[in-house]
All heavy atoms as an XYZ file, in Angstrom:
899
protein
N     -13.665    -16.228     45.435
C     -13.451    -15.831     46.810
C     -12.859    -17.016     47.573
O     -13.337    -18.138     47.463
C     -14.794    -15.394     47.427
C     -14.667    -14.905     48.841
S     -16.217    -14.374     49.620
C     -16.595    -12.907     48.701
N     -11.812    -16.765     48.348
C     -11.183    -17.837     49.118
C     -12.073    -18.232     50.293
O     -12.970    -17.490     50.693
C      -9.816    -17.389     49.628
O      -9.970    -16.442     50.665
N     -11.788    -19.396     50.869
C     -12.587    -19.833     52.012
C     -12.378    -18.902     53.209
O     -13.309    -18.675     53.983
C     -12.296    -21.288     52.361
O     -10.932    -21.495     52.590
N     -11.186    -18.338     53.360
C     -10.950    -17.377     54.444
C     -11.821    -16.144     54.269
O     -12.428    -15.655     55.225
C      -9.486    -16.949     54.497
O      -8.659    -18.009     54.870
N     -11.889    -15.642     53.048
C     -12.719    -14.470     52.774
C     -14.190    -14.780     53.024
O     -14.924    -13.953     53.559
C     -12.521    -13.996     51.332
C     -11.168    -13.390     51.079
C     -10.919    -13.142     49.599
O     -11.276    -13.947     48.752
N     -10.311    -12.006     49.308
N     -14.608    -15.985     52.659
C     -15.990    -16.395     52.895
C     -16.287    -16.420     54.391
O     -17.332    -15.933     54.834
C     -16.263    -17.777     52.271
O     -16.008    -17.704     50.866
C     -17.686    -18.231     52.520
N     -15.376    -16.968     55.174
C     -15.560    -17.028     56.630
C     -15.654    -15.623     57.208
O     -16.510    -15.343     58.055
C     -14.412    -17.828     57.282
C     -14.533    -19.307     56.911
C     -14.412    -17.650     58.796
C     -13.313    -20.129     57.220
N     -14.793    -14.720     56.756
C     -14.807    -13.340     57.233
C     -16.134    -12.673     56.881
O     -16.744    -11.990     57.724
C     -13.605    -12.550     56.672
C     -13.750    -11.055     56.923
C     -12.305    -13.073     57.271
N     -16.600    -12.858     55.665
C     -17.879    -12.278     55.237
C     -19.042    -12.834     56.061
O     -19.936    -12.089     56.471
C     -18.116    -12.517     53.745
C     -17.205    -11.712     52.835
C     -17.380    -10.209     53.009
O     -18.534     -9.743     53.149
O     -16.361     -9.502     53.011
N     -19.044    -14.139     56.303
C     -20.102    -14.749     57.106
C     -20.066    -14.223     58.536
O     -21.113    -13.971     59.141
C     -19.980    -16.273     57.095
C     -20.299    -16.890     55.756
C     -19.947    -18.369     55.688
O     -19.189    -18.897     56.498
N     -20.494    -19.051     54.679
N     -18.872    -14.071     59.076
C     -18.733    -13.532     60.436
C     -19.271    -12.109     60.496
O     -20.027    -11.757     61.411
C     -17.269    -13.584     60.872
N     -18.894    -11.300     59.524
C     -19.354     -9.911     59.473
C     -20.871     -9.854     59.382
O     -21.510     -9.048     60.059
C     -18.720     -9.189     58.287
C     -19.078     -7.702     58.242
C     -18.404     -6.971     57.099
N     -16.950     -7.035     57.221
C     -16.138     -7.405     56.245
N     -16.614     -7.752     55.062
N     -14.837     -7.432     56.433
N     -21.451    -10.741     58.575
C     -22.902    -10.750     58.387
C     -23.655    -11.052     59.684
O     -24.779    -10.585     59.877
C     -23.287    -11.762     57.313
N     -23.042    -11.824     60.570
C     -23.716    -12.132     61.838
C     -23.234    -11.236     62.978
O     -23.555    -11.475     64.141
C     -23.590    -13.611     62.184
C     -22.227    -14.134     62.489
C     -22.281    -15.629     62.850
N     -20.990    -16.125     63.194
C     -20.142    -16.713     62.364
N     -20.483    -16.905     61.093
N     -18.973    -17.142     62.791
N     -22.444    -10.208     62.649
C     -22.010     -9.238     63.641
C     -20.787     -9.641     64.432
O     -20.487     -9.033     65.464
N     -20.065    -10.646     63.974
C     -18.872    -11.121     64.671
C     -17.644    -10.330     64.224
O     -17.625     -9.724     63.151
C     -18.664    -12.608     64.412
N     -16.627    -10.371     65.051
C     -15.342     -9.746     64.747
C     -14.399    -10.811     64.206
O     -14.253    -11.872     64.801
C     -14.721     -9.149     66.013
C     -15.570     -8.101     66.668
C     -16.466     -8.446     67.675
C     -15.484     -6.771     66.282
C     -17.258     -7.485     68.289
C     -16.271     -5.798     66.895
C     -17.160     -6.169     67.893
O     -17.929     -5.216     68.490
N     -13.740    -10.521     63.090
C     -12.792    -11.469     62.498
C     -11.367    -11.076     62.872
O     -11.020     -9.897     62.894
C     -12.915    -11.474     60.981
O     -14.173    -11.940     60.601
N     -10.572    -12.095     63.154
C      -9.157    -11.919     63.481
C      -8.396    -12.930     62.629
O      -8.537    -14.135     62.823
C      -8.906    -12.191     64.970
C      -9.784    -11.369     65.863
N      -9.427    -10.118     66.300
C     -11.012    -11.618     66.381
C     -10.392     -9.635     67.071
N     -11.368    -10.526     67.132
N      -7.616    -12.427     61.709
C      -6.950    -13.293     60.736
C      -5.479    -13.447     61.092
O      -4.775    -12.460     61.321
C      -7.100    -12.719     59.316
C      -8.585    -12.607     58.974
C      -6.363    -13.568     58.301
C      -8.878    -11.788     57.745
N      -5.040    -14.691     61.164
C      -3.620    -14.957     61.352
C      -2.964    -14.657     60.017
O      -3.170    -15.361     59.038
C      -3.380    -16.411     61.810
C      -3.994    -16.612     63.198
C      -1.888    -16.738     61.802
C      -3.867    -18.007     63.743
N      -2.191    -13.583     59.993
C      -1.650    -13.080     58.739
C      -0.458    -13.846     58.199
O      -0.179    -13.813     57.011
N       0.242    -14.537     59.066
C       1.404    -15.299     58.612
C       1.034    -16.774     58.538
O      -0.054    -17.173     58.922
C       2.572    -15.101     59.584
O       2.226    -15.598     60.860
N       1.935    -17.560     58.063
C       1.743    -19.013     58.006
C       2.834    -19.662     58.847
O       3.850    -20.103     58.315
C       1.773    -19.504     56.564
C       0.602    -18.978     55.764
C       0.628    -19.507     54.349
N      -0.449    -18.940     53.579
C      -1.633    -19.533     53.394
N      -1.873    -20.694     53.922
N      -2.566    -18.945     52.677
N       2.617    -19.703     60.155
C       3.670    -20.202     61.046
C       3.964    -21.687     60.837
O       3.061    -22.491     60.618
C       3.103    -19.949     62.440
C       1.634    -19.834     62.264
C       1.426    -19.314     60.880
N       5.251    -22.019     60.898
C       5.684    -23.410     60.705
C       6.320    -23.991     61.962
O       6.836    -25.094     61.934
C       6.666    -23.494     59.538
N       6.287    -23.233     63.067
C       6.790    -23.766     64.332
C       5.915    -23.234     65.464
O       5.142    -22.290     65.283
C       8.265    -23.417     64.542
C       8.508    -21.932     64.635
O       8.180    -21.337     65.680
O       9.025    -21.351     63.657
N       6.052    -23.857     66.616
C       5.179    -23.558     67.751
C       5.248    -22.090     68.172
O       4.208    -21.439     68.357
C       5.556    -24.467     68.922
C       4.726    -24.254     70.160
C       5.176    -25.207     71.254
C       4.475    -24.941     72.562
N       4.961    -25.837     73.620
N       6.443    -21.565     68.351
C       6.568    -20.186     68.826
C       6.002    -19.186     67.820
O       5.338    -18.222     68.214
C       8.026    -19.851     69.153
C       8.567    -20.613     70.359
S       7.498    -20.574     71.836
C       7.623    -18.873     72.292
N       6.235    -19.434     66.545
C       5.675    -18.551     65.519
C       4.152    -18.611     65.521
O       3.478    -17.598     65.330
C       6.199    -18.923     64.137
O       7.585    -18.720     64.063
N       3.606    -19.795     65.744
C       2.148    -19.950     65.803
C       1.581    -19.214     67.011
O       0.563    -18.509     66.903
C       1.771    -21.424     65.837
N       2.218    -19.365     68.166
C       1.755    -18.644     69.355
C       1.805    -17.137     69.133
O       0.856    -16.414     69.473
C       2.607    -19.024     70.566
C       2.476    -20.452     71.088
C       3.492    -20.715     72.189
C       1.065    -20.735     71.573
N       2.893    -16.659     68.541
C       3.025    -15.226     68.266
C       1.981    -14.755     67.254
O       1.431    -13.649     67.397
C       4.428    -14.906     67.749
C       5.497    -15.022     68.825
O       5.157    -15.029     70.029
O       6.687    -15.127     68.447
N       1.696    -15.569     66.247
C       0.712    -15.189     65.231
C      -0.697    -15.114     65.815
O      -1.463    -14.196     65.493
C       0.758    -16.179     64.066
N      -1.034    -16.057     66.668
C      -2.346    -16.027     67.326
C      -2.429    -14.804     68.235
O      -3.438    -14.081     68.236
C      -2.591    -17.334     68.109
C      -2.723    -18.514     67.145
C      -3.832    -17.204     68.993
C      -2.655    -19.887     67.817
N      -1.371    -14.571     69.003
C      -1.327    -13.414     69.906
C      -1.492    -12.111     69.132
O      -2.225    -11.211     69.552
C      -0.025    -13.408     70.688
N      -0.834    -12.011     68.000
C      -0.926    -10.810     67.180
C      -2.335    -10.643     66.601
O      -2.906     -9.549     66.635
C       0.109    -10.871     66.057
O      -0.007     -9.755     65.217
N      -2.893    -11.721     66.084
C      -4.227    -11.652     65.469
C      -5.291    -11.205     66.465
O      -6.217    -10.468     66.104
C      -4.598    -13.003     64.869
N      -5.151    -11.649     67.712
C      -6.157    -11.321     68.737
C      -5.706    -10.186     69.662
O      -6.360     -9.919     70.671
C      -6.485    -12.571     69.560
C      -7.301    -13.627     68.811
C      -7.301    -14.948     69.563
C      -8.722    -13.138     68.577
N      -4.611     -9.520     69.306
C      -4.110     -8.373     70.075
C      -3.927     -8.705     71.559
O      -4.345     -7.955     72.437
C      -5.049     -7.172     69.929
O      -5.217     -6.828     68.580
N      -3.288     -9.847     71.821
C      -3.052    -10.247     73.212
C      -2.301     -9.148     73.954
O      -1.464     -8.453     73.377
C      -2.225    -11.535     73.280
C      -2.992    -12.800     73.037
C      -4.337    -12.811     72.716
C      -2.348    -14.017     73.140
C      -5.024    -14.001     72.510
C      -3.015    -15.210     72.934
C      -4.356    -15.204     72.614
N      -2.549     -9.025     75.265
C      -1.814     -8.049     76.071
C      -0.334     -8.414     76.200
O       0.062     -9.557     75.950
C      -2.513     -8.116     77.434
C      -3.470     -9.239     77.381
C      -3.557     -9.758     75.991
N       0.442     -7.455     76.615
C       1.890     -7.654     76.753
C       2.253     -8.759     77.731
O       3.320     -9.344     77.634
C       2.572     -6.353     77.197
C       2.537     -5.291     76.116
O       2.384     -5.640     74.928
O       2.652     -4.100     76.470
N       1.382     -9.070     78.674
C       1.701    -10.097     79.673
C       1.539    -11.525     79.149
O       1.807    -12.479     79.868
C       0.886     -9.898     80.953
C      -0.591     -9.758     80.778
C      -1.307     -8.586     80.782
C      -1.561    -10.796     80.606
N      -2.646     -8.843     80.608
C      -2.836    -10.199     80.494
C      -1.485    -12.183     80.526
C      -4.002    -10.926     80.315
C      -2.659    -12.912     80.339
C      -3.891    -12.280     80.238
N       1.146    -11.695     77.887
C       1.030    -13.036     77.316
C       2.365    -13.768     77.432
O       3.394    -13.274     77.006
C       0.588    -12.964     75.855
C       0.634    -14.284     75.124
C      -0.094    -15.370     75.571
C       1.429    -14.437     73.999
C      -0.043    -16.591     74.916
C       1.482    -15.648     73.327
C       0.745    -16.730     73.780
N       2.345    -14.965     78.023
C       3.566    -15.690     78.362
C       4.174    -16.568     77.290
O       5.161    -17.241     77.552
N       3.603    -16.618     76.096
C       4.155    -17.378     74.969
C       4.336    -18.859     75.286
O       5.341    -19.469     74.930
C       5.466    -16.767     74.493
C       5.288    -15.367     73.958
C       6.565    -14.784     73.429
N       6.882    -15.365     72.135
C       8.099    -15.649     71.734
N       9.133    -15.419     72.498
N       8.305    -16.166     70.545
N       3.336    -19.450     75.955
C       3.309    -20.888     76.166
C       1.847    -21.339     76.091
O       0.942    -20.503     75.999
C       3.973    -21.278     77.497
C       3.287    -20.672     78.697
O       2.096    -20.872     78.930
N       4.042    -19.895     79.478
N       1.610    -22.635     76.120
C       0.250    -23.147     75.920
C      -0.700    -22.764     77.051
O      -1.873    -22.470     76.788
C       0.281    -24.666     75.725
C       0.993    -25.137     74.455
C       1.106    -26.660     74.441
C       0.284    -24.636     73.200
N      -0.226    -22.751     78.282
C      -1.086    -22.333     79.392
C      -1.496    -20.869     79.244
O      -2.661    -20.508     79.454
C      -0.383    -22.538     80.737
C      -0.256    -24.003     81.116
O      -1.063    -24.824     80.634
O       0.658    -24.328     81.900
N      -0.543    -20.030     78.896
C      -0.843    -18.607     78.696
C      -1.765    -18.416     77.494
O      -2.636    -17.534     77.514
C       0.449    -17.818     78.515
N      -1.600    -19.237     76.461
C      -2.489    -19.169     75.304
C      -3.925    -19.431     75.741
O      -4.842    -18.680     75.401
C      -2.058    -20.186     74.232
C      -2.956    -20.278     72.998
C      -2.973    -18.958     72.225
C      -2.490    -21.417     72.093
N      -4.123    -20.488     76.518
C      -5.468    -20.807     77.002
C      -6.018    -19.668     77.862
O      -7.181    -19.262     77.698
C      -5.464    -22.116     77.798
C      -6.827    -22.478     78.322
C      -7.764    -23.107     77.499
C      -7.191    -22.166     79.628
C      -9.035    -23.414     77.974
C      -8.445    -22.479     80.108
C      -9.367    -23.103     79.281
O     -10.627    -23.398     79.754
N      -5.197    -19.157     78.759
C      -5.644    -18.074     79.632
C      -6.098    -16.854     78.830
O      -7.149    -16.270     79.123
C      -4.542    -17.667     80.612
C      -4.272    -18.728     81.669
O      -5.123    -19.636     81.849
O      -3.198    -18.661     82.304
N      -5.336    -16.474     77.827
C      -5.709    -15.313     77.013
C      -6.938    -15.603     76.150
O      -7.833    -14.763     76.036
C      -4.536    -14.869     76.141
S      -3.256    -13.976     77.048
N      -6.973    -16.783     75.556
C      -8.111    -17.126     74.705
C      -9.422    -17.176     75.474
O     -10.488    -16.909     74.913
C      -7.883    -18.476     74.016
C      -6.825    -18.532     72.930
C      -6.582    -19.972     72.502
C      -7.244    -17.678     71.730
N      -9.366    -17.530     76.744
C     -10.592    -17.629     77.529
C     -10.868    -16.369     78.341
O     -11.813    -16.336     79.136
C     -10.565    -18.861     78.459
O      -9.418    -18.790     79.302
C     -10.551    -20.144     77.649
N     -10.070    -15.343     78.134
C     -10.286    -14.056     78.789
C     -10.859    -13.073     77.753
O     -12.034    -12.741     77.810
C      -8.970    -13.565     79.380
C      -9.089    -12.214     80.072
O     -10.137    -11.552     79.966
O      -8.113    -11.805     80.725
N     -10.043    -12.637     76.823
C     -10.431    -11.715     75.751
C     -11.066    -10.420     76.258
O     -11.760     -9.728     75.520
C     -11.376    -12.395     74.744
C     -10.853    -13.643     74.031
C     -11.921    -14.198     73.075
C      -9.558    -13.361     73.284
N     -10.813    -10.053     77.517
C     -11.450     -8.868     78.096
C     -11.011     -7.557     77.436
O     -11.685     -6.542     77.580
C     -11.177     -8.806     79.600
O      -9.785     -8.740     79.853
N      -9.926     -7.557     76.720
C      -9.443     -6.365     76.023
C     -10.157     -6.181     74.680
O      -9.992     -5.161     74.036
C      -7.929     -6.445     75.796
C      -7.525     -7.666     75.042
C      -7.392     -7.791     73.682
C      -7.271     -8.954     75.589
N      -7.058     -9.077     73.362
C      -6.981     -9.817     74.523
C      -7.253     -9.467     76.877
C      -6.682    -11.159     74.708
C      -6.954    -10.804     77.058
C      -6.667    -11.632     75.979
N     -10.949     -7.172     74.270
C     -11.703     -7.093     73.018
C     -13.161     -6.754     73.317
O     -13.658     -7.013     74.419
C     -11.626     -8.428     72.265
C     -10.231     -8.856     71.806
C     -10.281    -10.252     71.190
C      -9.657     -7.855     70.818
N     -13.868     -6.213     72.333
C     -15.276     -5.888     72.572
C     -16.120     -7.144     72.806
O     -15.738     -8.249     72.413
C     -15.711     -5.179     71.287
C     -14.649     -5.413     70.285
C     -13.419     -5.859     70.990
N     -17.266     -6.942     73.443
C     -18.197     -8.044     73.639
C     -18.658     -8.584     72.297
O     -18.722     -7.853     71.318
C     -19.415     -7.576     74.442
C     -19.077     -7.186     75.864
C     -19.237     -5.882     76.303
C     -18.600     -8.133     76.756
C     -18.921     -5.525     77.612
C     -18.277     -7.787     78.065
C     -18.446     -6.486     78.479
O     -18.123     -6.136     79.762
N     -18.970     -9.863     72.249
C     -19.487    -10.478     71.034
C     -18.643    -11.677     70.618
O     -17.759    -12.129     71.344
N     -18.938    -12.163     69.444
C     -18.219    -13.319     68.904
C     -16.943    -12.862     68.214
O     -16.936    -11.890     67.456
C     -19.093    -14.072     67.904
C     -18.402    -15.280     67.315
C     -19.197    -15.965     66.209
O     -20.263    -15.436     65.820
O     -18.732    -17.008     65.732
N     -15.869    -13.596     68.457
C     -14.583    -13.332     67.821
C     -14.187    -14.586     67.048
O     -14.089    -15.670     67.616
C     -13.529    -12.960     68.869
C     -13.849    -11.656     69.521
N     -13.424    -10.456     69.006
C     -14.606    -11.359     70.613
C     -13.885     -9.470     69.761
N     -14.609     -9.998     70.735
N     -13.994    -14.410     65.747
C     -13.663    -15.525     64.866
C     -12.179    -15.441     64.522
O     -11.730    -14.463     63.912
C     -14.518    -15.498     63.573
C     -14.153    -16.649     62.660
C     -16.005    -15.522     63.924
N     -11.432    -16.450     64.936
C     -10.010    -16.539     64.619
C      -9.864    -17.377     63.361
O     -10.216    -18.560     63.355
C      -9.243    -17.171     65.776
C      -7.743    -17.357     65.567
C      -7.042    -15.998     65.419
C      -7.137    -18.143     66.717
N      -9.390    -16.763     62.295
C      -9.245    -17.443     61.006
C      -7.772    -17.766     60.802
O      -6.928    -16.874     60.734
C      -9.759    -16.556     59.838
C      -9.634    -17.284     58.512
C     -11.194    -16.112     60.103
N      -7.483    -19.065     60.698
C      -6.110    -19.528     60.518
C      -6.002    -20.228     59.175
O      -6.291    -21.405     59.044
C      -5.715    -20.457     61.653
C      -4.273    -20.871     61.674
C      -3.310    -20.574     60.758
C      -3.645    -21.663     62.677
N      -2.114    -21.128     61.125
C      -2.289    -21.806     62.303
C      -4.082    -22.270     63.841
C      -1.386    -22.535     63.063
C      -3.173    -22.991     64.593
C      -1.844    -23.114     64.204
N      -5.597    -19.472     58.173
C      -5.392    -20.032     56.834
C      -4.019    -20.689     56.782
O      -3.042    -20.140     57.283
C      -5.487    -18.935     55.776
N      -3.955    -21.860     56.217
C      -2.679    -22.540     56.067
C      -2.162    -23.187     57.338
O      -0.953    -23.375     57.491
N      -3.052    -23.553     58.246
C      -2.614    -24.203     59.481
C      -1.941    -25.545     59.199
O      -1.177    -26.043     60.019
C      -3.789    -24.396     60.435
O      -4.751    -25.271     59.879
N      -2.203    -26.084     58.015
C      -1.592    -27.359     57.638
C      -0.065    -27.251     57.523
O       0.640    -28.250     57.635
C      -2.205    -27.910     56.353
C      -2.147    -26.934     55.197
O      -2.140    -25.709     55.434
O      -2.136    -27.393     54.043
N       0.459    -26.051     57.342
C       1.915    -25.869     57.287
C       2.539    -26.264     58.631
O       3.525    -27.002     58.674
C       2.264    -24.428     56.929
C       3.740    -24.112     56.759
C       4.355    -24.928     55.625
C       3.938    -22.632     56.490
N       1.946    -25.803     59.732
C       2.427    -26.202     61.055
C       2.165    -27.686     61.277
O       3.016    -28.392     61.808
C       1.760    -25.376     62.152
C       2.148    -25.756     63.589
C       3.650    -25.563     63.819
C       1.342    -24.954     64.593
N       1.025    -28.151     60.845
C       0.674    -29.572     61.011
C       1.711    -30.473     60.347
O       2.117    -31.495     60.905
C      -0.714    -29.831     60.424
C      -1.234    -31.221     60.640
C      -2.638    -31.326     60.054
C      -3.241    -32.671     60.278
N      -4.597    -32.760     59.721
N       2.163    -30.085     59.160
C       3.156    -30.872     58.428
C       4.562    -30.724     59.031
O       5.312    -31.691     59.117
C       3.192    -30.474     56.956
C       1.917    -30.830     56.213
O       1.152    -31.700     56.689
O       1.659    -30.224     55.149
N       4.906    -29.506     59.445
C       6.255    -29.231     59.941
C       6.467    -29.738     61.369
O       7.552    -30.207     61.705
C       6.540    -27.731     59.880
N       5.427    -29.630     62.196
C       5.561    -30.005     63.610
C       4.211    -30.515     64.120
O       3.472    -29.783     64.783
C       6.041    -28.800     64.428
C       6.429    -29.174     65.851
O       6.069    -30.277     66.318
O       7.076    -28.331     66.509
N       3.867    -31.761     63.776
C       2.553    -32.302     64.137
C       2.244    -32.233     65.634
O       1.112    -31.966     66.023
C       2.603    -33.752     63.666
C       3.707    -33.810     62.671
C       4.676    -32.732     63.041
N       3.249    -32.440     66.467
C       3.031    -32.399     67.913
C       2.613    -31.000     68.359
O       1.670    -30.836     69.146
C       4.296    -32.851     68.643
C       4.140    -32.941     70.132
C       5.423    -33.464     70.776
C       5.310    -33.453     72.289
N       6.537    -33.895     72.928
N       3.306    -29.983     67.883
C       2.968    -28.600     68.226
C       1.588    -28.239     67.686
O       0.788    -27.593     68.376
C       4.016    -27.640     67.678
N       1.309    -28.662     66.457
C      -0.005    -28.385     65.862
C      -1.114    -28.975     66.725
O      -2.097    -28.295     67.038
C      -0.086    -28.951     64.442
C      -1.481    -28.878     63.870
C      -1.949    -27.708     63.298
C      -2.341    -29.975     63.935
C      -3.238    -27.626     62.796
C      -3.627    -29.906     63.440
C      -4.068    -28.732     62.870
O      -5.355    -28.653     62.386
N      -0.977    -30.236     67.106
C      -2.016    -30.884     67.908
C      -2.175    -30.213     69.267
O      -3.300    -30.061     69.764
C      -1.715    -32.372     68.069
C      -1.858    -33.213     66.805
C      -1.374    -34.636     67.053
C      -3.297    -33.206     66.304
N      -1.080    -29.801     69.867
C      -1.154    -29.131     71.166
C      -1.872    -27.791     71.046
O      -2.764    -27.480     71.844
C       0.249    -28.937     71.730
N      -1.519    -27.002     70.045
C      -2.155    -25.695     69.852
C      -3.618    -25.874     69.458
O      -4.504    -25.190     69.971
C      -1.383    -24.861     68.815
C      -0.031    -24.439     69.418
C      -2.185    -23.639     68.379
C       0.921    -23.804     68.432
N      -3.873    -26.816     68.575
C      -5.260    -27.072     68.150
C      -6.111    -27.509     69.344
O      -7.274    -27.118     69.466
C      -5.273    -28.134     67.040
C      -6.637    -28.380     66.459
C      -7.142    -27.124     65.732
N      -8.509    -27.319     65.312
C      -9.563    -26.683     65.848
N      -9.398    -25.826     66.817
N     -10.774    -26.898     65.412
N      -5.548    -28.296     70.233
C      -6.256    -28.725     71.434
C      -6.601    -27.534     72.325
O      -7.726    -27.435     72.840
C      -5.401    -29.733     72.194
O      -6.034    -30.125     73.381
N      -5.656    -26.628     72.509
C      -5.907    -25.427     73.313
C      -6.992    -24.571     72.666
O      -7.902    -24.077     73.347
C      -4.612    -24.614     73.532
C      -4.909    -23.258     74.173
C      -3.629    -25.393     74.375
N      -6.932    -24.410     71.352
C      -7.960    -23.634     70.644
C      -9.339    -24.256     70.839
O     -10.319    -23.551     71.119
C      -7.624    -23.533     69.156
C      -6.389    -22.696     68.787
C      -6.038    -22.870     67.313
C      -6.614    -21.227     69.110
N      -9.431    -25.573     70.714
C     -10.711    -26.272     70.894
C     -11.217    -26.138     72.332
O     -12.405    -25.902     72.557
C     -10.572    -27.753     70.539
O     -10.284    -27.911     69.179
N     -10.313    -26.306     73.299
C     -10.696    -26.169     74.704
C     -11.213    -24.755     74.994
O     -12.200    -24.583     75.726
C      -9.523    -26.478     75.627
C      -9.149    -27.952     75.651
O      -9.917    -28.796     75.137
O      -8.050    -28.267     76.177
N     -10.562    -23.756     74.423
C     -10.985    -22.370     74.640
C     -12.347    -22.109     73.998
O     -13.190    -21.427     74.590
C      -9.932    -21.411     74.088
N     -12.562    -22.649     72.808
C     -13.881    -22.507     72.166
C     -14.976    -23.065     73.071
O     -16.011    -22.426     73.273
C     -13.926    -23.264     70.837
C     -13.379    -22.531     69.663
C     -13.564    -23.324     68.382
O     -12.936    -24.400     68.241
O     -14.341    -22.869     67.526
N     -14.751    -24.262     73.603
C     -15.742    -24.891     74.486
C     -15.943    -24.091     75.765
O     -17.066    -23.930     76.244
C     -15.327    -26.319     74.824
C     -15.662    -27.321     73.741
C     -15.501    -28.766     74.217
N     -14.137    -29.085     74.611
C     -13.166    -29.396     73.764
N     -13.404    -29.435     72.465
N     -11.951    -29.672     74.198
N     -14.850    -23.580     76.333
C     -14.945    -22.834     77.589
C     -15.764    -21.551     77.428
O     -16.478    -21.150     78.341
C     -13.549    -22.505     78.115
N     -15.656    -20.901     76.263
C     -16.373    -19.647     76.030
C     -17.750    -19.850     75.411
O     -18.503    -18.890     75.257
C     -15.545    -18.715     75.143
C     -14.316    -18.099     75.793
C     -13.553    -17.250     74.785
C     -14.679    -17.269     77.007
N     -18.082    -21.062     75.048
C     -19.400    -21.345     74.467
C     -20.478    -21.186     75.541
O     -20.194    -21.292     76.737
C     -19.425    -22.763     73.904
N     -21.706    -20.921     75.125
C     -22.787    -20.857     76.114
C     -22.792    -22.128     76.966
O     -22.699    -23.240     76.457
C     -24.045    -20.757     75.251
C     -23.562    -20.141     73.968
C     -22.165    -20.678     73.767
N     -22.816    -21.959     78.274
C     -22.765    -23.092     79.190
C     -21.362    -23.536     79.528
O     -21.168    -24.425     80.356
N     -20.352    -22.941     78.899
C     -18.959    -23.285     79.188
C     -18.521    -22.714     80.524
O     -19.184    -21.829     81.083
N     -17.394    -23.198     81.028
C     -16.962    -22.775     82.358
C     -16.404    -21.350     82.409
O     -16.203    -20.800     83.480
C     -15.963    -23.770     82.966
C     -14.661    -23.880     82.192
O     -14.586    -23.377     81.061
O     -13.719    -24.482     82.734
N     -16.163    -20.730     81.266
C     -15.697    -19.338     81.241
C     -16.598    -18.463     80.374
O     -16.188    -17.399     79.916
C     -14.265    -19.267     80.718
C     -13.262    -19.924     81.644
C     -11.997    -19.162     81.650
N     -11.044    -19.772     82.560
C      -9.795    -19.407     82.616
N      -9.341    -18.478     81.829
N      -8.984    -19.970     83.472
N     -17.800    -18.924     80.135
C     -18.722    -18.190     79.265
C     -19.035    -16.816     79.852
O     -19.319    -16.682     81.026
C     -19.998    -18.991     79.058
N     -18.926    -15.805     79.019
C     -19.398    -14.466     79.354
C     -20.012    -13.902     78.087
O     -20.593    -14.636     77.316
C     -18.287    -13.596     79.959
C     -17.203    -13.163     78.971
O     -17.277    -13.530     77.787
O     -16.272    -12.451     79.383
N     -19.859    -12.647     77.842
C     -20.466    -12.070     76.649
C     -19.504    -12.032     75.463
O     -19.758    -11.366     74.478
C     -20.990    -10.672     76.961
O     -19.952     -9.907     77.518
N     -18.407    -12.782     75.566
C     -17.482    -12.946     74.442
C     -17.441    -14.420     74.089
O     -17.479    -15.275     74.967
C     -16.080    -12.459     74.813
C     -16.006    -10.969     74.993
C     -14.626    -10.541     75.481
N     -14.623     -9.149     75.826
C     -14.988     -8.659     77.010
N     -15.387     -9.470     77.966
N     -14.954     -7.374     77.242
N     -17.371    -14.690     72.802
C     -17.325    -16.074     72.343
C     -16.210    -16.201     71.311
O     -15.966    -15.275     70.545
C     -18.667    -16.450     71.714
C     -18.843    -17.943     71.597
C     -20.234    -18.291     71.142
N     -20.108    -18.686     69.743
C     -21.054    -18.606     68.854
N     -22.230    -18.144     69.176
N     -20.850    -18.988     67.630
N     -15.547    -17.348     71.300
C     -14.466    -17.592     70.362
C     -14.876    -18.690     69.390
O     -15.378    -19.730     69.811
C     -13.197    -18.032     71.104
C     -11.995    -18.403     70.237
C     -11.458    -17.175     69.500
C     -10.902    -19.029     71.079
N     -14.689    -18.421     68.120
C     -14.869    -19.422     67.083
C     -13.554    -19.508     66.320
O     -12.986    -18.488     65.942
C     -16.002    -19.021     66.111
O     -17.206    -18.841     66.860
C     -16.219    -20.070     65.044
N     -13.065    -20.723     66.112
C     -11.821    -20.928     65.384
C     -12.143    -21.564     64.034
O     -12.876    -22.556     63.977
C     -10.844    -21.823     66.178
C      -9.575    -22.090     65.381
C     -10.516    -21.198     67.527
N     -11.624    -20.979     62.982
C     -11.838    -21.488     61.633
C     -10.490    -21.760     60.978
O      -9.675    -20.853     60.825
C     -12.635    -20.491     60.803
N     -10.239    -23.009     60.627
C      -9.014    -23.392     59.933
C      -9.341    -23.564     58.456
O     -10.311    -24.226     58.117
C      -8.463    -24.696     60.497
C      -8.242    -24.750     62.005
C      -7.736    -26.130     62.407
C      -7.294    -23.674     62.463
N      -8.513    -22.963     57.606
C      -8.735    -23.085     56.172
C      -7.449    -23.503     55.474
O      -6.359    -23.358     56.030
C      -9.233    -21.754     55.552
O      -8.180    -20.798     55.621
C     -10.460    -21.231     56.281
N      -7.575    -23.978     54.271
C      -6.418    -24.428     53.498
C      -5.835    -23.363     52.595
O      -4.782    -23.563     52.013
C      -6.792    -25.657     52.644
C      -7.127    -26.855     53.500
O      -6.578    -26.967     54.607
O      -7.943    -27.678     53.058
N      -6.534    -22.239     52.414
C      -6.047    -21.236     51.444
C      -5.035    -20.289     52.012
O      -4.625    -20.285     53.097
C      -7.201    -20.429     50.842
C      -8.129    -19.844     51.877
O      -9.037    -20.562     52.282
O      -7.948    -18.687     52.263
């Protein structure tokens, strides 16, 4: 079983919703689109880092509970465009913290980001 499959199984076991980035984006725009697709972002998503943060910390179109974003092969973007990778990874981390209990945007939805190599 791959590490992505293990993460999905663990998420399911604790009642979380899994969202898998199905492609392996190698540039910033492809990564933004892949995240948007995995989490079913609304049409108003602006395809930039600020809009990414806004959508990640809203998630009102998704059911209540924990949402696990599984990004297999994120190292492809890291190798191809380290600056874009670090910027997107920073937004993902900031959104996780904002939605965590006690975070500034905490509600009944929580975001967990899992990066895997498979």
